[in-house]
C-alpha positions in Angstrom: -13.5 12.7 5.2 -9.9 11.5 5.6 -7.8 10.5 2.6 -5.9 7.3 2.7 -2.8 6.3 0.8 -2.8 3.1 -1.2 0.5 1.7 -2.4 0.4 0.0 -5.7 3.4 -2.1 -6.6 3.7 -3.7 -10.1 5.0 -7.3 -10.2 7.6 -7.1 -12.9 8.2 -10.9 -13.0 4.6 -12.2 -13.1 2.6 -9.1 -14.1 -0.2 -7.5 -12.2 -0.2 -5.4 -9.1 -0.2 -5.6 -5.3 -2.1 -3.0 -3.3 -1.8 -2.1 0.3 -2.7 0.6 2.8 0.6 1.3 4.7 0.4 -0.1 8.2 -2.6 -2.4 7.7 -1.7 -6.1 7.3 -4.1 -6.6 4.4 -3.2 -6.9 0.7 -4.9 -7.0 -2.6 -3.7 -8.5 -5.9 -4.9 -8.2 -9.4 -4.0 -8.1 -13.1 -4.8 -4.4 -13.1 -4.6 -1.6 -10.6 -8.4 -1.5 -10.3 -8.6 -5.2 -9.6 -5.8 -5.0 -7.0 -7.7 -2.1 -5.3 -11.0 -4.1 -5.3 -9.2 -7.1 -3.8 -7.6 -4.9 -1.2 -11.0 -3.5 -0.3 -12.3 -7.0 0.4 -9.2 -7.7 2.5 -9.7 -4.5 4.5 -13.4 -5.2 5.1 -12.4 -8.6 6.5 -9.7 -7.1 8.6 -12.0 -4.4 10.1 -14.7 -7.1 10.7 -12.3 -9.1 12.7 -10.2 -6.4 14.5 -12.4 -3.3 14.4 -12.2 0.0 12.7 -10.3 1.6 15.7 -7.5 -0.9 15.3 -7.3 -0.3 11.5 -7.2 3.4 12.0 -4.5 3.2 14.6 -2.3 1.1 12.3 -2.4 3.4 9.3 1.0 5.0 8.7 1.7 8.1 6.6 4.7 7.5 4.4 7.2 10.4 4.6 8.1 11.4 1.1 11.2 13.5 0.5 12.9 14.6 -2.7 16.6 14.4 -2.7 18.7 16.5 -5.0 21.2 13.9 -6.0 21.6 11.1 -8.4 21.2 7.4 -7.6 25.0 7.0 -8.3 25.8 9.6 -5.6 23.3 8.2 -3.2 24.6 4.6 -3.5 28.3 5.5 -2.8 29.8 4.4 0.5 
């Protein structure tokens, strides 16, 4: 079984969360992380029903995560 990555982004202005699987143009929203994930699941089911599982699997991207040994101040200098 393959593991997928779900990005959860808090909405600092309104509250709640947005959820997405990187690469698939389907989103979920909710007041809690669980609600956003449940909404995302419904959106992904609709996407797969329309475009097919092969299309969805081909679109999934794996974010590259790298730790940098520098401060934000150093990183933001020109």
